[in-house]
C-alpha positions as CSV (number, residue, x, y, z in Angstrom):
1,X,1.7,37.3,-20.6
2,X,5.5,37.1,-20.2
3,X,7.7,40.1,-19.8
4,X,11.4,40.1,-19.2
5,X,13.0,42.6,-16.8
6,X,16.6,41.3,-17.1
7,X,18.2,38.3,-18.6
8,X,17.6,36.5,-15.3
9,X,14.2,37.8,-14.4
10,X,10.8,37.4,-16.0
11,X,7.3,38.3,-15.0
12,X,4.2,36.3,-15.8
13,X,0.9,38.1,-15.6
14,X,-2.8,37.7,-15.8
15,X,-5.6,40.1,-14.7
16,X,-5.5,39.2,-11.0
17,X,-2.0,37.9,-10.5
18,X,1.7,38.6,-11.3
19,X,4.5,36.1,-10.6
20,X,8.1,37.1,-11.0
21,X,10.8,34.5,-11.5
22,X,14.5,35.2,-11.0
23,X,16.6,32.5,-12.5
24,X,19.8,33.7,-10.8
25,X,18.2,33.0,-7.4
26,X,16.7,29.7,-8.2
27,X,18.2,26.7,-6.3
28,X,16.1,24.2,-8.3
29,X,14.5,22.6,-5.2
30,X,11.5,22.0,-7.5
31,X,8.8,22.8,-4.9
32,X,6.9,24.7,-7.6
33,X,7.1,21.9,-10.2
34,X,6.0,19.2,-7.7
35,X,3.4,21.4,-6.0
36,X,1.6,22.6,-9.1
37,X,2.9,20.8,-12.2
38,X,0.2,22.1,-14.5
39,X,1.3,25.7,-13.9
40,X,5.1,25.2,-13.4
41,X,6.1,22.9,-16.3
42,X,9.7,23.0,-17.3
43,X,9.0,21.1,-20.5
44,X,6.9,24.0,-21.8
45,X,7.8,27.5,-23.0
46,X,7.0,29.7,-21.3
47,X,7.4,27.3,-18.4
48,X,5.0,29.2,-16.1
49,X,1.3,29.3,-17.2
50,X,-0.8,31.2,-14.7
51,X,-4.0,30.3,-16.5
52,X,-3.8,26.6,-15.3
53,X,-4.2,27.3,-11.6
54,X,-6.2,29.4,-9.2
55,X,-4.7,32.5,-7.7
56,X,-4.8,30.9,-4.2
57,X,-3.0,27.7,-5.5
58,X,-0.3,29.7,-7.2
59,X,0.3,32.1,-4.3
60,X,0.6,29.1,-1.9
61,X,3.3,27.5,-4.2
62,X,5.1,30.8,-4.6
63,X,5.3,31.2,-0.8
64,X,7.0,27.8,-0.6
65,X,9.8,28.9,-2.8
66,X,12.9,28.4,-0.6
67,X,15.2,30.7,-2.6
68,X,12.8,33.5,-3.2
69,X,13.2,33.0,-7.0
70,X,9.5,33.1,-7.3
71,X,7.7,36.1,-6.0
């Protein structure tokens, strides 16, 4: 489920996990897209689909986000 907090921030949720994306902080290093392309697919809307990865996989990718745009 997608919910917007501001025009720059969105939260993506499932029962066991919530990922927040802040577009204003993103430096487009693409670590998320390269690391887990099924979950983070910029060609899709919404571009983050938490149902396509395990919680451990997604958390590992979020931790690699250099800018902190993903949390």
